[in-house]
C-alpha positions in Angstrom: 67.8 94.8 78.1 65.8 95.8 75.1 63.2 97.5 77.4 65.8 99.5 79.3 65.3 103.3 79.7 69.0 103.8 80.4 71.2 105.3 77.7 74.2 103.0 77.8 77.5 103.7 76.2 77.5 100.3 74.5 74.7 100.4 71.9 75.7 97.2 70.1 74.8 94.7 72.7 72.8 93.9 75.8 74.9 94.1 78.9 74.6 91.6 81.8 73.1 93.0 84.9 75.5 92.9 87.9 73.8 92.3 91.2 76.7 91.9 93.7 80.4 92.1 94.0 82.8 90.9 96.7 86.6 90.7 96.7 87.6 90.2 93.1 84.4 88.6 92.0 81.3 90.1 90.3 78.0 88.2 90.1 75.2 88.9 87.5 71.5 88.2 87.8 71.9 84.9 86.0 74.2 83.7 88.8 77.4 83.9 86.6 80.5 84.9 88.4 83.3 87.0 86.8 86.8 87.4 88.0 87.5 91.1 87.8 91.0 91.0 86.5 91.0 94.6 85.3 89.4 96.3 88.3 86.8 97.7 85.9 88.8 100.4 84.0 91.9 99.7 86.2 90.1 101.4 89.1 89.3 98.9 91.9 92.3 98.6 94.1 91.2 97.5 97.6 88.5 95.1 96.3 84.8 95.0 96.0 82.4 95.0 98.9 84.6 96.5 101.7 82.1 97.2 104.5 84.5 99.7 106.1 84.2 101.9 103.1 80.4 101.6 102.9 80.2 102.4 106.7 82.5 105.4 106.4 80.3 106.8 103.6 77.1 106.1 105.5 78.4 107.7 108.7 79.6 110.8 106.9 76.3 111.2 104.9 74.3 110.9 108.2 76.4 113.5 109.9 77.2 115.9 107.1 76.1 115.0 103.6 77.0 118.1 101.6 78.4 121.6 101.8 79.4 123.8 98.9 83.2 124.0 98.5 83.6 127.8 98.4 81.4 128.2 101.4 82.7 125.6 103.9 85.5 123.1 104.4 85.1 119.9 106.3 87.2 117.9 108.6 87.0 114.9 106.3 88.3 116.8 103.2 91.1 118.4 105.3 92.2 115.1 106.7 92.2 113.4 103.3 94.4 116.1 101.8 96.8 115.8 104.8 97.0 112.0 104.5 97.7 112.1 100.7 100.5 114.6 101.3 102.3 112.0 103.5 102.6 109.8 100.4 102.9 112.3 97.6 106.2 113.7 96.1 107.7 116.5 98.2 106.6 119.1 95.6 102.9 118.2 96.2 101.3 119.3 99.4 97.9 120.8 98.4 94.9 119.0 96.9 91.8 120.2 95.0 89.1 117.5 94.9 86.8 116.9 91.9 84.5 114.1 90.8 86.1 112.6 87.7 89.5 112.3 86.0 88.3 114.5 83.2 87.4 117.3 85.7 90.7 117.0 87.4 92.7 117.1 84.2 90.9 120.3 83.1 91.3 121.7 86.6 95.1 121.1 86.3 95.2 122.7 82.8 93.3 125.8 84.1 95.5 126.0 87.2 98.6 125.9 85.0 97.2 128.8 83.0 96.5 130.8 86.1 99.9 130.1 87.6 101.5 131.4 84.3 99.4 134.5 84.5 100.4 135.1 88.1 104.0 134.8 86.9 103.4 137.5 84.4 103.5 135.0 81.5 100.2 135.9 79.9 101.2 134.4 76.5 101.5 130.9 77.9 98.2 129.0 77.5 99.0 125.9 75.4 99.5 122.4 76.8 101.7 119.8 75.2 100.8 116.1 75.7 101.6 112.8 73.9 100.1 110.7 71.2 98.5 107.5 72.4 97.7 109.0 75.8 94.4 109.1 77.6 93.4 112.1 79.8 89.7 112.0 79.5 86.8 112.5 77.0 85.4 115.9 77.9 86.4 118.4 75.3 89.2 120.1 77.2 90.7 116.8 78.4 90.1 115.2 74.9 92.2 117.9 73.3 95.1 116.6 75.4 94.2 113.0 74.9 96.3 111.4 72.1 93.9 108.6 71.0 92.9 109.3 67.4 89.8 107.1 67.5 88.3 109.1 70.3 89.5 112.5 69.0 88.7 112.3 65.3 84.9 112.7 65.4 85.3 115.8 67.6 88.3 117.5 66.1 86.3 120.6 64.9 85.2 121.1 68.5 88.6 120.7 70.2 90.9 123.5 71.3 94.2 123.4 69.3 96.6 120.9 70.8 100.2 119.8 70.5 101.3 116.2 70.8 104.7 114.5 70.8 105.6 110.8 70.4 105.2 108.5 73.4 108.1 106.6 75.0 107.0 103.4 73.4 110.2 101.4 72.7 108.5 98.5 71.0 107.3 100.7 68.2 109.7 103.6 68.4 108.5 106.6 66.5 112.1 107.3 65.4 112.9 103.6 64.6 115.7 103.6 67.2 116.6 101.1 69.9 117.0 101.7 73.6 119.5 102.7 75.1 121.4 103.8 72.0 118.5 106.1 71.2 119.6 108.4 74.1 115.8 108.8 74.8 115.1 110.6 71.6 111.4 110.7 72.4 112.0 112.8 75.6 114.1 115.4 73.6 111.0 115.7 71.3 109.5 117.9 74.0 112.4 120.4 73.8 111.9 120.5 70.0 108.1 121.0 70.3 108.5 123.9 72.8 111.1 125.7 70.6 109.1 125.2 67.4 105.8 126.2 68.8 107.3 129.2 70.7 108.3 128.6 74.3 106.5 131.8 75.5 103.2 130.2 74.5 103.6 126.9 76.3 102.0 126.6 79.7 102.5 122.9 80.7 103.5 119.4 79.6 100.9 116.8 80.5 101.8 113.1 80.6 100.7 109.8 82.1 103.6 108.8 84.4 103.1 105.2 83.3 101.2 105.0 80.0 97.7 103.6 80.6 94.7 102.1 78.8 95.2 103.6 75.3 98.5 101.9 74.7 98.6 99.3 77.5 100.9 99.7 80.5 104.0 101.1 78.7 106.7 101.8 81.3 109.0 104.7 80.1 112.8 104.2 80.3 114.3 105.1 83.7 116.0 108.3 82.3 112.9 109.6 80.6 111.5 111.9 83.3 114.8 113.4 84.4 115.2 114.6 80.8 111.6 115.8 80.6 111.8 117.6 84.0 115.0 119.4 83.0 113.4 120.6 79.7 110.3 121.9 81.5 112.5 123.8 84.0 114.7 125.3 81.3 111.6 126.6 79.4 109.5 127.7 82.4 106.9 125.0 81.5 104.9 123.3 84.3 105.1 119.5 84.5 101.7 117.8 85.1 101.8 114.1 85.7 98.6 112.2 85.2 98.4 109.5 87.9 94.7 108.8 87.5 95.4 105.2 86.6 98.9 104.4 87.9 98.6 106.2 91.3 97.3 105.0 94.7 99.5 101.9 94.7 98.7 100.6 91.2 102.4 100.7 90.0 103.7 99.0 93.1 104.5 102.3 94.8 102.0 104.9 96.1 102.6 107.0 93.0 104.4 106.3 89.7 106.6 109.3 90.3 108.5 107.3 92.9 110.0 105.0 90.2 111.6 108.0 88.5 112.4 110.3 91.5 110.6 113.2 89.7 109.0 116.2 91.4 106.1 117.4 89.2 104.4 120.8 89.6 101.1 119.0 89.6 99.8 115.5 89.9 96.3 114.3 88.9 94.6 111.5 90.8 91.4 109.5 90.3 90.3 105.8 90.0 92.1 104.1 92.9 91.8 107.3 95.0 88.3 106.0 95.8 88.7 102.4 94.6 85.4 102.7 92.6 83.2 103.4 95.7 82.3 107.0 94.8 83.3 109.5 92.1 86.4 111.4 93.3 89.5 112.8 91.7 92.1 115.3 92.8 94.7 117.7 91.6 97.8 118.0 93.8 100.1 121.0 93.6 102.6 122.9 95.7 101.7 125.5 98.2 104.0 128.0 96.5 101.8 127.9 93.4 98.8 128.8 95.5 100.8 131.7 97.1 101.3 133.1 93.6 97.5 132.9 92.9 96.8 134.5 96.3 99.1 137.4 95.5 97.7 137.8 92.0 93.9 137.9 92.4 93.3 136.1 95.7 91.4 133.1 94.2 91.5 130.1 91.8 89.0 130.9 89.0 87.2 127.6 88.7 84.4 125.5 90.3 82.1 122.5 90.3 79.0 121.8 92.4 80.4 118.5 93.7 84.0 119.5 94.3 85.4 118.7 97.8 82.5 116.4 98.5 82.6 115.1 102.1 81.0 111.7 101.4 83.3 111.0 98.6 86.2 112.1 100.7 85.1 109.7 103.5 85.2 106.8 101.1 88.7 107.9 100.0 89.9 108.1 103.6 88.6 104.6 104.2 90.5 103.4 101.1 93.7 105.1 102.3 93.2 103.4 105.7 92.9 100.0 104.0 95.9 100.5 101.7 98.0 101.4 104.8 96.6 99.0 107.3 96.8 95.9 105.0 100.1 97.0 103.4 98.4 96.7 100.0 100.9 98.8 98.1 103.6 96.4 99.0 101.3 93.6 98.1 100.7 95.2 94.7 104.4 95.3 94.1 105.0 91.7 95.2 101.9 90.1 93.5 102.6 92.3 90.4 106.0 90.7 90.1 104.3 87.2 90.4 101.7 88.2 87.7 104.4 89.6 85.4 106.4 86.4 85.7 103.3 84.3 85.0 102.4 86.4 81.9 106.0 86.2 80.6 105.2 82.6 79.6 103.0 84.1 76.9 105.9 85.9 75.2 106.8 82.9 73.1 103.4 82.8 71.4 103.9 83.7 67.7 101.2 86.4 67.9 102.3 88.0 71.2 104.4 91.1 70.5 105.1 92.0 74.1 104.2 91.4 77.7 104.8 94.7 79.6 103.9 96.5 82.8 104.7 96.8 86.5 103.0 96.5 89.8 99.3 95.6 89.2 99.1 97.0 85.7 100.1 94.7 82.8 99.3 94.4 79.2 99.7 91.8 76.4 100.1 93.2 72.9 99.2 91.0 69.9 100.8 91.2 66.5 100.1 89.5 63.1 103.8 89.1 62.4 106.2 88.8 65.3 109.3 89.6 63.3 108.0 92.7 61.6 105.6 93.7 64.3 102.9 94.2 61.7 99.6 94.7 63.6 96.4 92.9 62.7 94.1 94.9 60.5 91.8 96.9 62.7 88.8 95.3 61.1 89.8 92.0 62.6 89.1 93.4 66.0 91.5 91.0 67.8 91.4 92.8 71.1 87.6 92.8 71.1 87.5 89.1 70.3 90.0 88.4 73.2 87.9 90.5 75.6 84.6 88.8 74.6 86.1 85.3 74.8 87.6 86.0 78.2 84.3 87.5 79.4 82.6 84.4 78.3 85.2 82.4 80.2 84.4 84.5 83.3 87.4 86.8 83.3 87.2 90.5 82.9 90.0 92.4 81.1 90.4 95.8 79.4 90.8 96.5 75.7 93.5 98.7 74.2 93.3 99.4 70.5 94.5 101.7 67.7 98.0 102.6 68.9 99.9 101.3 65.9 99.0 103.7 63.1 95.3 103.2 63.6 95.7 99.4 64.2 97.1 97.7 67.2 95.5 95.3 69.7 96.2 94.6 73.4 94.4 93.6 76.6 95.3 95.0 79.9 95.1 93.6 83.5 94.7 95.6 86.6 93.1 93.5 89.3 92.4 94.5 92.9 95.5 94.3 95.1 93.7 91.7 97.3 93.7 89.1 94.6 95.2 85.7 95.5 97.9 83.9 93.6 95.6 81.1 92.7 93.2 83.6 91.2 96.0 85.2 89.2 96.8 81.7 87.9 93.2 81.4 86.9 93.5 84.6 84.9 96.7 83.5 83.1 95.3 80.1 82.4 92.2 81.6 80.9 94.3 83.9 78.7 96.3 81.0 77.5 93.2 79.1 76.5 91.6 82.0 74.8 94.8 82.9 72.9 94.7 79.5 71.2 91.0 79.9 70.4 91.1 83.4 69.0 94.6 83.5 67.4 94.8 80.1 66.0 95.7 80.6 62.3 95.3 84.4 62.8 98.5 85.3 60.9 97.1 83.9 57.6 
């Protein structure tokens, strides 16, 4: 809207005005319906318009709307943490609640630093992460994020950071092939720690399953056992970012389950509240908090809206739905159906790879399938695919810039309640748009 007083992120177009949403469908003020095949930014897991979530929020707000986290706790927040602990890895049994993924990532980085201080390791303050990762866009989180297009304008403002190559087998940084590579990319962590000085490294931060920057890349099964062993050897804390892949998205409650890994910390967001209210969390072990308690008695940190009871009520309702409707199993089963349906696109001359698991899948496009040469970034293939699918009434998510500045993919992450016929609609729409956008694209 040209007369809007809102400062929108997108300045290059007028956005449609959404007026209602139910299930997997969003309706705009013109009456157009969109199938939300990405769950927004891979966020909506239990579906739009769940009255039980809205009612839980209203009841909580009417009974107790807000108290400040350092002054009071609430039954709702306490119950949510207990319920999450039932599903979390054994190493995670305490939860600190924030509002956004960025806040939670920075909370985890600060917690890692304070744990190292409590251990007597005052020289450890640096965090290692991976290229082509996404951990948030606030300055602290952006320093760990490995997406050059987001980092480059702000590099003078960012704390110094260390990045290693991702476990991205299609375009291996070392030009090796799995499994003969012996997971070379995991051993890069050991090299980085030794080169940078292990007594300076606080933590290693990684998306358990790589998300929206690179598009649903699933690391090899051996990857995290190697990573975990390296972290233990060097006294480095392992922080796994489950903001996107957690809360059932990967077909299990948390992506860690696929790798049998026990992180020191786990960061949650997005599906934790299914989009109903801003909420994120940092999970850690009680033994880490015991260290802080003995050192100075407190965690030096804070936000006005941390441990918010209304947001926690929404999350509790989402957890209830996930459990009651067995939606995590449904994400696994329907995710397999979606993956098989998308596999039919693999034969297209400009589809480099279909990849993913559970309810997070991506399709990567290439100019040349044999050499994997990406389309020039100025062609904006991912943007054209997104726009054409939006015009066709299907919402997807764009992934760009992961192949030496180029690289195009679209990502799918629909609500777990989606029906098979609606998944078929999504795949059929992608097939039609592929021919429209990529016809003659290799020339």
